[in-house]
C-alpha positions as CSV (number, residue, x, y, z in Angstrom):
1,M,276.9,267.0,-18.7
2,F,279.1,265.1,-16.3
3,M,276.5,265.4,-13.5
4,K,273.8,264.0,-15.9
5,K,276.0,261.0,-16.6
6,R,276.5,260.3,-12.9
7,I,272.7,260.6,-12.3
8,W,272.0,258.1,-15.1
9,L,274.6,255.7,-13.6
10,F,273.0,256.0,-10.2
11,I,269.5,255.3,-11.7
12,L,270.9,252.3,-13.6
13,S,272.4,250.8,-10.5
14,L,269.1,251.1,-8.7
15,M,267.4,249.4,-11.5
16,M,269.9,246.5,-11.4
17,M,269.5,246.2,-7.6
18,T,265.7,246.1,-8.0
19,S,266.0,243.5,-10.8
20,A,268.2,241.3,-8.5
21,A,265.8,241.6,-5.7
22,V,262.9,240.5,-8.0
23,A,265.0,237.7,-9.4
24,E,265.4,235.9,-6.0
25,T,262.3,236.0,-3.8
26,I,262.6,234.1,-0.5
27,I,259.3,232.8,1.0
28,S,259.2,231.2,4.4
29,V,256.4,228.8,5.0
30,S,255.3,227.0,8.2
31,D,252.0,225.5,7.3
32,T,249.9,224.0,4.4
33,V,248.1,227.3,3.7
34,G,251.4,229.2,3.4
35,L,252.8,226.5,1.1
36,N,249.7,226.6,-1.2
37,N,249.7,230.4,-1.4
38,A,253.4,230.5,-2.3
39,F,253.0,228.1,-5.3
40,S,249.8,229.9,-6.4
41,Q,251.9,233.0,-6.7
42,I,254.8,231.2,-8.4
43,N,252.5,229.6,-11.1
44,A,250.8,232.9,-11.7
45,I,253.8,235.2,-12.3
46,G,256.9,233.0,-12.5
47,G,260.3,234.1,-11.4
48,E,263.0,232.7,-9.1
49,Y,262.0,231.7,-5.6
50,T,263.4,230.0,-2.6
51,I,260.8,228.3,-0.4
52,S,262.2,228.0,3.1
53,L,260.4,225.5,5.4
54,R,260.1,226.6,9.0
55,N,258.1,223.6,10.2
56,D,257.0,220.1,9.3
57,I,254.3,220.5,6.7
58,T,251.7,218.2,5.2
59,G,250.6,219.0,1.6
60,S,251.5,218.8,-2.1
61,I,252.8,221.2,-4.6
62,E,252.9,221.6,-8.4
63,I,255.0,223.8,-10.7
64,N,253.4,224.7,-14.0
65,N,255.1,227.8,-15.2
66,S,257.9,227.6,-17.7
67,N,259.4,230.8,-16.3
68,A,259.5,229.6,-12.8
69,T,262.6,228.3,-11.0
70,V,262.0,227.2,-7.4
71,T,264.4,225.9,-4.7
72,I,263.0,224.2,-1.7
73,V,265.2,224.5,1.4
74,G,264.2,222.1,4.1
75,N,266.1,223.4,7.2
76,G,265.8,219.9,8.6
77,Y,262.0,219.8,8.3
78,T,259.8,217.3,6.5
79,L,257.2,217.7,3.8
80,S,254.9,214.8,4.0
81,G,251.8,213.6,2.0
82,V,250.3,210.9,-0.1
83,S,250.0,210.2,-3.8
84,Q,252.0,212.8,-5.8
85,I,253.6,215.2,-3.3
86,I,255.4,217.1,-6.0
87,T,254.4,217.5,-9.7
88,V,256.6,219.3,-12.2
89,S,254.7,220.0,-15.4
90,N,256.7,223.1,-16.5
91,G,259.6,225.1,-15.1
92,V,262.5,224.1,-12.8
93,L,262.3,222.7,-9.3
94,N,265.4,222.2,-7.1
95,L,265.0,219.8,-4.2
96,G,267.4,221.1,-1.6
97,D,270.4,223.4,-1.7
98,G,273.0,220.8,-0.9
99,E,273.5,222.2,2.6
100,S,270.3,221.8,4.7
101,E,268.2,218.6,5.2
102,L,264.9,218.1,3.4
103,T,262.7,215.0,3.7
104,L,259.8,214.1,1.5
105,A,257.9,211.4,3.4
106,Y,255.0,209.3,2.2
107,T,252.4,208.9,4.9
108,G,249.7,207.1,2.9
109,T,249.0,203.3,2.8
110,I,249.1,202.8,-1.0
111,D,247.9,204.7,-4.1
112,Q,247.7,204.4,-7.9
113,D,249.4,207.6,-9.2
114,P,252.8,207.4,-10.9
115,G,255.6,208.6,-8.7
116,F,255.7,210.4,-5.3
117,V,257.6,213.0,-7.3
118,Y,256.1,213.2,-10.8
119,I,257.8,214.9,-13.7
120,N,255.6,215.1,-16.8
121,G,256.3,217.9,-19.3
122,T,258.7,218.5,-22.1
123,N,260.1,221.6,-20.3
124,A,259.9,220.1,-16.8
125,I,263.1,219.8,-14.9
126,C,263.6,218.5,-11.3
127,N,267.1,218.6,-9.7
128,M,267.8,216.7,-6.5
129,Y,270.8,217.6,-4.2
130,E,272.6,216.2,-1.2
131,K,270.8,215.9,2.1
132,V,267.4,215.3,0.5
133,I,265.5,212.1,1.2
134,I,262.5,210.7,-0.7
135,R,261.2,207.8,1.3
136,D,258.5,205.1,1.9
137,S,256.3,205.7,-1.1
138,K,254.1,202.7,-1.9
139,K,252.3,202.3,-5.3
140,D,249.8,200.0,-6.8
141,N,249.6,199.1,-10.5
142,Q,252.1,201.9,-11.5
143,F,255.3,203.2,-12.9
144,G,257.7,204.7,-10.4
145,G,257.4,204.2,-6.7
146,G,259.7,207.1,-5.7
147,V,260.0,209.2,-8.9
148,A,258.2,208.9,-12.3
149,V,259.7,210.7,-15.3
150,Q,257.1,210.4,-18.0
151,S,258.8,213.2,-19.9
152,G,261.1,216.0,-19.0
153,T,264.3,215.6,-17.0
154,F,265.2,214.4,-13.5
155,H,268.8,215.1,-12.5
156,M,270.1,213.5,-9.3
157,Y,273.2,215.2,-8.0
158,G,272.9,213.6,-4.5
159,G,270.5,212.6,-1.8
160,T,268.7,209.3,-1.2
161,I,265.6,207.6,-2.6
162,Q,264.8,204.9,0.0
163,N,262.2,202.2,0.6
164,C,260.0,203.2,-2.4
165,G,258.3,200.7,-4.6
166,V,255.4,199.0,-6.4
167,A,254.0,196.0,-4.7
168,S,250.5,195.2,-6.0
169,G,248.5,195.2,-9.3
170,S,249.5,193.9,-12.7
171,V,251.7,196.8,-13.6
172,C,254.9,197.0,-11.6
173,F,257.9,198.9,-12.9
174,G,260.6,201.1,-11.3
175,G,260.5,200.9,-7.5
176,G,262.9,203.8,-7.1
177,V,262.7,205.7,-10.5
178,A,260.7,204.9,-13.7
179,V,261.8,206.7,-16.9
180,Y,259.6,206.3,-20.0
181,S,257.8,208.2,-22.8
182,G,261.0,210.1,-23.7
183,G,261.8,211.1,-20.1
184,I,265.5,211.6,-19.1
185,F,267.1,210.6,-15.8
186,I,270.7,211.6,-15.1
187,M,272.4,210.3,-12.0
188,D,275.6,212.0,-11.0
189,G,275.5,211.0,-7.3
190,G,273.4,210.0,-4.4
191,T,271.9,206.6,-3.5
192,I,268.9,204.6,-4.5
193,K,268.4,201.8,-1.9
194,E,266.0,199.3,-0.6
195,C,263.5,200.0,-3.4
196,Y,261.4,197.2,-5.0
197,A,259.2,196.1,-7.8
198,I,257.5,192.9,-6.8
199,V,254.0,191.6,-7.5
200,E,252.6,188.1,-7.8
201,H,251.0,188.7,-11.2
202,E,252.6,186.7,-14.1
203,P,251.7,187.9,-17.6
204,P,251.4,185.4,-20.4
205,G,254.0,184.7,-23.1
206,N,257.1,187.0,-23.3
207,E,255.4,189.8,-21.4
208,I,256.9,190.5,-17.9
209,T,256.3,192.7,-14.9
210,S,258.0,193.2,-11.5
211,T,260.8,194.9,-13.3
212,G,263.4,197.5,-12.2
213,G,263.8,197.5,-8.5
214,G,266.0,200.6,-8.5
215,V,265.5,202.1,-12.0
216,F,263.2,201.1,-14.9
217,V,263.7,202.4,-18.4
218,S,261.3,201.9,-21.4
219,S,259.2,203.5,-24.1
220,G,261.9,205.8,-25.3
221,G,263.3,206.6,-21.8
222,N,266.9,207.7,-21.2
223,F,269.0,206.8,-18.2
224,V,272.6,208.0,-17.9
225,M,274.5,207.1,-14.7
226,N,277.8,208.9,-14.1
227,G,278.1,208.1,-10.4
228,G,276.2,207.3,-7.2
229,T,275.1,203.9,-5.8
230,I,272.1,201.6,-6.4
231,Q,272.0,199.0,-3.6
232,E,269.9,196.4,-1.9
233,C,267.0,196.8,-4.3
234,H,264.7,193.9,-5.3
235,A,262.7,192.8,-8.4
236,K,262.0,189.7,-10.4
237,Y,263.9,191.2,-13.4
238,G,266.6,193.8,-13.1
239,A,266.9,194.5,-9.4
240,G,269.3,197.4,-9.9
241,V,268.4,198.7,-13.4
242,A,266.1,197.3,-16.0
243,L,266.1,198.4,-19.7
244,V,263.1,196.7,-21.3
245,S,261.4,197.3,-24.7
246,S,257.7,198.1,-24.5
247,Y,255.2,196.6,-26.8
248,D,255.0,200.0,-28.5
249,E,258.7,200.1,-29.2
250,L,258.7,196.6,-30.7
251,D,255.7,197.4,-32.8
252,S,257.4,200.5,-34.2
253,H,260.0,198.1,-35.7
254,R,257.4,195.7,-37.1
255,S,258.8,196.1,-40.6
256,E,262.2,195.0,-39.3
257,G,260.9,191.9,-37.6
258,F,259.3,193.3,-34.4
259,W,261.6,191.5,-31.8
260,G,265.0,192.7,-30.8
261,Y,264.7,196.5,-30.9
262,T,264.5,199.4,-28.5
263,N,264.1,203.1,-28.7
264,S,265.4,203.6,-25.2
265,L,268.9,204.1,-23.8
266,V,270.8,203.0,-20.7
267,Q,274.3,204.3,-20.4
268,I,276.3,203.5,-17.3
269,N,279.6,205.5,-17.2
270,G,280.3,205.0,-13.5
271,G,278.8,204.3,-10.1
272,K,278.1,201.1,-8.1
273,F,275.6,198.3,-8.0
274,I,275.8,196.5,-4.7
275,K,273.8,193.7,-3.0
276,N,270.7,193.9,-5.3
277,K,268.6,190.8,-5.7
278,A,266.6,189.6,-8.7
279,D,264.3,186.6,-8.2
280,L,264.8,185.6,-11.8
281,C,267.2,187.6,-14.1
282,G,269.7,190.4,-13.7
283,G,270.7,191.0,-10.1
284,G,272.6,194.2,-11.0
285,I,271.3,195.0,-14.6
286,F,268.7,193.5,-16.9
287,A,268.4,194.5,-20.6
288,S,265.9,192.9,-23.0
289,S,264.1,193.3,-26.3
290,L,262.7,189.8,-26.2
291,L,261.0,189.8,-22.9
292,Y,258.9,193.0,-23.0
293,V,256.5,195.2,-21.0
294,D,253.1,196.4,-22.0
295,P,252.4,200.0,-20.7
296,R,248.9,199.8,-22.2
297,A,247.8,198.1,-19.0
298,L,247.9,201.6,-17.4
299,A,244.6,203.3,-17.0
300,T,246.2,206.5,-18.4
301,S,246.9,207.0,-22.1
302,N,249.7,205.1,-23.7
303,P,253.2,206.5,-23.0
304,R,254.6,208.4,-26.0
305,V,257.5,206.5,-27.6
306,G,260.6,208.7,-27.9
307,I,263.5,207.8,-30.3
308,N,267.1,208.3,-29.3
309,D,270.3,208.0,-31.4
310,P,272.0,205.8,-30.3
311,T,269.8,203.4,-28.5
312,G,270.6,200.2,-26.5
313,F,272.7,199.3,-23.5
314,F,276.1,200.8,-22.8
315,L,278.0,199.7,-19.7
316,N,281.1,201.9,-20.0
317,G,282.3,201.7,-16.4
318,G,281.3,201.2,-12.9
319,T,281.3,198.3,-10.4
320,L,278.8,195.5,-9.9
321,S,279.4,193.5,-6.7
322,Q,277.6,191.1,-4.4
323,N,274.4,191.1,-6.6
324,D,272.4,187.9,-6.9
325,A,269.9,186.3,-9.3
326,Y,268.9,183.0,-10.7
327,A,270.5,184.0,-14.0
328,G,272.9,186.8,-14.6
329,G,274.0,187.8,-11.1
330,G,275.8,190.9,-12.4
331,V,274.3,191.5,-15.8
332,F,271.6,189.7,-17.9
333,L,271.2,190.5,-21.6
334,V,268.6,188.9,-23.9
335,G,267.4,189.6,-27.5
336,I,268.8,193.0,-28.4
337,H,269.8,193.4,-32.1
338,E,273.1,195.1,-33.1
339,T,272.3,197.7,-35.7
340,D,273.9,200.9,-37.0
341,T,272.4,202.9,-34.1
342,Q,271.6,200.2,-31.6
343,H,274.4,198.6,-29.6
344,V,275.1,196.4,-26.6
345,Q,278.5,197.2,-25.0
346,I,280.1,196.2,-21.7
347,H,283.4,198.2,-21.4
348,N,285.7,199.0,-18.6
349,A,283.4,197.5,-15.9
350,T,284.4,195.6,-12.8
351,I,282.1,192.6,-12.2
352,T,283.1,190.7,-9.1
353,S,281.7,188.7,-6.1
354,N,278.2,188.2,-7.7
355,T,276.3,185.0,-7.4
356,A,273.7,183.1,-9.5
357,A,272.7,179.6,-10.5
358,E,273.9,180.4,-14.0
359,G,276.0,183.3,-15.3
360,A,277.1,184.7,-11.9
361,G,279.0,187.5,-13.6
362,I,277.2,187.9,-17.0
363,E,274.6,185.9,-19.0
364,I,274.0,186.7,-22.7
365,N,271.0,184.9,-24.2
366,S,269.6,184.6,-27.7
367,Y,271.0,184.8,-31.2
368,W,270.5,188.5,-31.6
369,T,272.5,189.9,-28.7
370,A,275.9,190.8,-30.3
371,A,277.5,192.0,-27.1
372,E,280.9,193.5,-27.1
373,I,282.9,192.9,-23.9
374,K,286.1,195.0,-23.7
375,D,288.7,195.8,-21.0
376,C,286.5,194.4,-18.2
377,T,287.5,192.6,-15.0
378,I,285.2,189.6,-14.3
379,T,286.6,187.7,-11.3
380,G,285.5,186.1,-8.0
381,N,281.9,185.4,-9.2
382,E,280.3,182.1,-8.1
383,A,277.7,179.9,-9.8
384,K,275.9,177.9,-7.2
385,V,273.4,175.0,-7.4
386,D,270.0,176.3,-6.3
387,S,267.6,174.7,-3.8
388,D,266.1,172.6,-6.6
389,G,269.5,171.2,-7.5
390,D,269.7,173.2,-10.7
391,G,272.4,175.5,-12.0
392,G,275.9,175.9,-10.7
393,V,277.2,176.7,-14.2
394,G,279.1,179.6,-15.6
395,G,280.8,181.4,-12.7
396,G,282.2,184.2,-14.9
397,I,280.0,184.3,-18.1
398,V,277.2,182.2,-19.7
399,V,276.5,182.5,-23.4
400,L,273.4,180.7,-24.7
401,S,272.2,180.4,-28.3
402,N,274.4,183.3,-29.4
403,T,277.1,183.6,-32.0
404,G,277.8,187.3,-31.9
405,T,279.4,187.9,-28.5
406,K,283.0,189.2,-28.7
407,M,285.6,189.7,-26.0
408,L,288.1,192.4,-27.0
409,G,291.0,194.3,-25.5
410,T,292.4,193.2,-22.2
411,N,289.6,191.5,-20.4
412,I,290.4,189.7,-17.2
413,L,288.0,186.7,-17.0
414,C,289.4,184.2,-14.5
415,N,289.3,182.9,-10.9
416,N,285.5,182.5,-10.9
417,T,284.0,179.3,-9.5
418,A,281.1,177.0,-10.5
419,E,279.8,174.2,-8.4
420,T,278.8,172.2,-11.6
421,L,280.6,173.3,-14.7
422,G,282.3,176.2,-16.4
423,A,284.1,178.0,-13.7
424,D,284.9,180.9,-15.9
425,A,282.7,180.4,-19.0
426,Y,279.8,178.2,-20.0
427,L,278.4,177.8,-23.6
428,N,275.6,175.7,-25.0
429,G,275.6,173.9,-28.3
430,S,274.8,176.9,-30.5
431,A,277.1,179.4,-28.8
432,S,280.5,180.6,-29.9
433,V,282.7,183.2,-28.3
434,T,286.1,184.6,-29.0
435,F,287.9,185.1,-25.7
436,T,290.9,187.2,-24.7
437,S,294.1,185.1,-24.7
438,A,294.3,183.5,-21.3
439,S,298.0,184.0,-20.9
440,A,297.7,187.7,-21.9
441,M,295.6,188.3,-18.8
442,N,298.9,187.9,-16.8
443,Q,297.0,186.6,-13.8
444,T,297.8,184.0,-11.1
445,Y,295.4,181.1,-10.9
446,H,293.5,181.6,-7.6
447,N,296.1,181.4,-4.8
448,S,298.4,178.9,-6.4
449,G,301.2,181.4,-7.3
450,I,301.2,179.9,-10.8
451,R,300.4,182.0,-13.8
452,I,297.4,181.2,-16.0
453,D,298.6,180.1,-19.4
454,G,295.5,178.9,-21.4
455,W,291.9,178.0,-21.6
456,Y,290.9,174.4,-20.7
457,D,288.0,172.1,-20.6
458,D,286.5,172.4,-17.1
459,T,285.7,168.7,-16.5
460,D,288.7,167.9,-14.3
461,P,290.3,169.8,-11.5
462,R,293.7,169.1,-13.1
463,W,294.6,170.7,-16.4
464,S,296.7,169.3,-19.1
465,E,297.7,170.4,-22.6
466,E,295.6,167.7,-24.2
467,K,292.5,169.1,-22.7
468,A,292.8,172.6,-24.2
469,S,289.6,173.5,-25.9
470,G,288.8,175.1,-29.2
471,T,291.0,176.5,-32.0
472,G,292.9,179.6,-31.0
473,N,290.7,181.6,-28.6
474,T,287.4,180.9,-30.3
475,F,285.2,178.3,-28.6
476,L,282.2,176.5,-29.9
477,G,279.6,175.0,-27.5
478,D,279.5,171.7,-29.5
479,V,283.3,171.1,-29.6
480,Y,282.8,168.5,-26.9
481,E,279.9,166.1,-26.5
482,L,279.3,167.0,-22.9
483,V,275.9,167.1,-21.2
484,N,273.4,168.7,-23.6
485,K,276.3,169.7,-25.9
486,T,277.5,172.2,-23.4
487,Q,281.0,173.3,-22.8
488,G,282.5,174.5,-19.6
489,I,285.7,176.4,-19.9
490,I,288.3,177.6,-17.3
491,A,291.3,179.9,-17.5
492,A,294.0,177.9,-15.8
493,Y,297.6,176.6,-16.1
494,T,299.0,173.6,-17.7
495,Y,299.1,170.8,-15.2
496,H,301.7,168.1,-15.5
497,E,302.1,165.0,-13.3
498,P,305.2,165.8,-11.2
499,T,308.3,163.7,-11.4
500,E,309.4,164.7,-7.9
501,M,307.8,166.1,-4.8
502,P,309.8,168.3,-2.4
503,L,309.1,167.5,1.2
504,T,310.2,169.2,4.4
505,I,309.7,167.7,7.8
506,S,310.4,169.5,11.1
507,L,310.1,168.5,14.8
508,N,309.1,170.8,17.6
509,W,309.7,170.1,21.3
510,D,307.1,171.3,23.8
511,D,309.0,170.6,27.1
512,Q,309.8,174.0,28.7
513,D,313.2,174.1,26.9
514,N,314.3,170.7,28.1
515,V,314.2,171.8,31.8
516,D,314.5,168.2,33.1
517,L,317.1,167.1,30.5
518,L,315.0,164.2,29.1
519,R,315.2,165.3,25.4
520,P,317.3,163.0,23.2
521,Y,320.0,164.2,20.8
522,E,318.3,162.6,17.8
523,I,315.3,160.5,16.7
524,T,314.5,158.4,13.7
525,V,311.5,159.0,11.4
526,R,310.0,156.8,8.6
527,L,307.5,157.7,6.0
528,T,305.2,154.9,4.7
529,D,302.0,154.3,2.9
530,R,298.9,153.1,4.8
531,N,300.1,149.5,4.5
532,G,303.5,150.2,6.1
533,N,305.5,150.1,2.8
534,P,308.2,152.7,2.8
535,L,307.9,155.7,0.6
536,K,310.8,156.3,-1.8
537,Q,313.1,159.2,-2.3
538,T,314.1,160.2,-5.9
539,N,317.6,158.7,-5.2
540,G,315.9,155.3,-4.7
541,E,316.4,155.2,-0.9
542,D,313.6,154.6,1.5
543,A,312.3,157.7,3.3
544,V,314.0,156.8,6.6
545,F,316.1,159.5,8.2
546,T,317.3,161.0,11.4
547,L,316.4,164.4,12.9
548,T,319.0,165.9,15.2
549,A,319.5,169.0,17.3
550,R,322.6,169.8,15.2
551,D,320.4,170.2,12.1
552,G,317.7,172.2,14.0
553,W,315.4,169.1,14.0
554,R,314.6,169.7,10.3
555,K,315.1,167.6,7.1
556,S,314.4,168.3,3.4
557,L,313.9,165.5,0.9
558,L,313.0,165.0,-2.8
559,M,310.4,162.3,-2.9
560,V,308.9,160.1,-5.6
561,P,305.3,161.5,-6.0
562,F,302.8,159.8,-3.7
563,D,299.3,160.2,-2.4
564,V,299.5,162.4,0.6
565,N,296.1,161.0,1.9
566,T,297.7,157.6,2.4
567,M,300.9,158.7,4.0
568,K,301.9,157.7,7.5
569,V,304.6,159.4,9.6
570,V,306.2,156.9,12.0
571,A,308.6,158.6,14.5
572,E,310.8,156.9,17.1
573,V,309.0,157.0,20.5
574,V,310.7,159.1,23.2
575,E,310.1,158.0,26.8
576,D,308.0,160.4,28.9
577,Y,307.0,162.4,25.7
578,T,303.7,162.4,23.8
579,Q,303.7,162.6,20.0
580,L,301.0,164.9,18.7
581,E,299.3,164.3,15.3
582,P,301.6,165.5,12.5
583,K,300.4,168.6,10.7
584,V,300.6,168.1,6.9
585,V,300.4,171.1,4.5
586,I,300.2,171.0,0.7
587,N,301.9,174.2,-0.5
588,A,300.8,176.1,-3.6
589,D,303.8,174.9,-5.5
590,G,303.0,171.3,-4.9
591,S,305.6,170.7,-2.1
592,I,304.7,169.1,1.2
593,S,305.4,170.4,4.7
594,I,305.1,168.1,7.7
595,E,305.3,169.5,11.2
596,M,305.6,167.1,14.2
597,T,305.5,168.0,17.9
598,N,306.7,166.0,20.9
599,Q,305.1,167.2,24.1
600,H,306.3,166.7,27.7
601,I,305.2,168.7,30.7
602,P,308.0,168.5,33.4
603,E,307.0,167.9,37.1
604,V,307.4,171.0,39.3
605,T,309.6,170.4,42.4
606,P,309.6,173.0,45.3
607,T,312.9,174.9,45.4
608,P,314.5,175.6,48.9
609,S,314.4,179.2,49.9
610,D,317.7,181.1,50.2
611,T,316.3,183.5,52.9
612,P,317.5,182.7,56.5
613,T,315.0,182.2,59.3
614,P,314.8,185.5,61.2
615,L,316.0,185.6,64.8
616,P,313.6,186.5,67.6
617,T,313.4,190.2,68.3
618,E,312.3,190.0,72.0
619,T,314.4,189.2,75.1
620,P,313.5,185.7,76.5
621,E,311.7,185.9,79.8
622,L,313.9,184.5,82.7
623,T,312.3,182.0,85.0
624,P,313.5,182.2,88.7
625,G,315.1,179.2,90.3
626,P,313.9,177.4,93.5
627,G,313.8,179.8,96.5
628,E,314.5,182.8,94.4
629,E,312.2,185.7,93.7
630,R,312.1,187.2,90.3
631,E,313.1,190.8,90.0
632,D,311.7,192.9,87.2
633,I,314.7,194.3,85.3
634,P,313.9,197.5,83.5
635,D,314.4,197.4,79.8
636,T,316.9,200.2,79.0
637,G,317.0,199.3,75.4
638,D,320.8,198.8,75.6
639,K,321.7,195.4,74.1
640,S,325.5,196.1,73.8
641,N,328.4,194.0,75.2
642,V,329.6,195.4,78.6
643,G,333.2,194.1,78.3
644,V,333.7,195.9,75.1
645,W,332.6,199.2,76.6
646,A,334.9,198.8,79.6
647,L,337.9,198.2,77.4
648,L,337.1,201.3,75.4
649,A,336.9,203.4,78.6
650,V,340.4,202.2,79.7
651,F,341.9,203.2,76.4
652,S,340.3,206.6,76.6
653,V,341.8,207.3,80.1
654,V,345.3,206.2,79.0
655,G,345.0,208.5,75.9
656,I,344.1,211.5,78.0
657,V,347.0,211.0,80.5
658,F,349.4,210.7,77.6
659,L,348.2,213.9,76.0
660,I,348.5,215.9,79.3
661,T,352.1,214.6,79.9
662,Y,353.1,215.4,76.4
663,R,351.9,219.1,76.6
664,R,353.7,219.7,80.0
665,N,357.0,218.5,78.7
666,H,356.8,220.7,75.7
667,R,356.0,223.8,77.9
668,K,359.3,223.4,79.8
């Protein structure tokens, strides 16, 4: 009985090994024929496969078996082709294993099929991993330059979609990825860059095209971004991401008024939008249910409209930086209703260093968009006047014809700039917004070192309590009768005309540390206006004083406030010195620093050398006198004094005699 049990265990283990072997089949391919044969087998019988490329291959593949799971390992090789290089209609396709490089390269000129990678099937799943590149796909009159998700799921864990787009025709959506008809795109990592959706065609009315340079979402599509980067993409609307209602979506809400609704979802939980550019609206993100797209322009059947719960736009994190547009450099929102299941939220986002003619950080447009902005940082954005002389308004946020926008929590909306009006916020006549308390932001106004304490009317660079706008923190666009009933607001500090102006003046000497002793012990300085009238100190005395070496050539005064631009510094002239132009600095706290320099370059006088002139080292040649012949005297090399040597010899002889006499006497 025991033996039988062991036999059965052995048989079972063999079965398990056989099952494991069948579950993972590795197929190496090196040419188009091998690739086609492999996928014919996969679609016929299903199973789990690894396709290992052993060469650069030209071709296309399709997975259409719900029981198939295929991983393509590139080993550094390229799969190239035109039109749709990969189609997933059923089953699971893994692009890459996260370790070896795989490139999907478009080698055509332009085509009219959606997506270089096309996912179209309820049970179709495509996963993309690190070290995978999809590049250079060019489309005409289509959805999805790089990837089209008409239904099914595309999950991007890593890798790069680069230089893909739609650049001709009347339909132009989703240069990098287009998600529609209930498709799902989840982005956990990787990069979508240099993708585009740009055509010359301009539809009539509220219909738009050239939308979604990086990602386009419509017709019940779903896009969830948890990480990764969308950068340097280009479109007319939504250079980074565009959520736009299709005509079908709006029509499905005809009983509710048609406009303002979407069955699609964009949810940004993390990631970065960097250096994207929209020619019109939404440099980083564009969301609209007023401007719409019409997918019926496609030659294929109308996309199926999926319904999500909830729907709308949710920016719940992430960073938008250095994006650019005419309106809404970071984010542009227009015409989306707030309902029980449809929302517009901007939470926990960092929106900084974006540019636009209006709404450099955010623009919210139309009565319907009841956006909720909470716990965000909106700083350092800049509204610039465009080449036509328009704009330059709303560096931080623009709200037009909207009464539902709310700012909640601990938003930091400050230190933005505008060349015309509304450094931090700009509202037109029918807009009203409740802002976060300015003092609660606990921020310093630009580089002044002074804390922001309130909201002020941005019509004067100096802020005073009398110019504070609105009641509490709620601001109405028509509170002030400015140009077109428009209000510009800035978060700043209360500015008061000063009663005194601290001033410090110092004198530097540039004279090689007074090497020629020309520097005086003191000099007299006077401060006057441009007409020569003396400026006054707060003690009533003229600003006439002495700078001395004993005080370190420095003086501090309290002055009656004056116009620094009309000030003159008159210093006593020092002979042989040149007075350089005073350097005047206005410090952040309003004090003045003046730095003067007297310059003198001493003349350089040669200094006698302490080293004696060396004596000659050769014996002078003797010239014989008249009637004498010169004898050559051999040079013995002895230059000593002969008398000294003779004296030493005498002493030596005397010493020897004394020693001999002494020894004889002692022997006796």
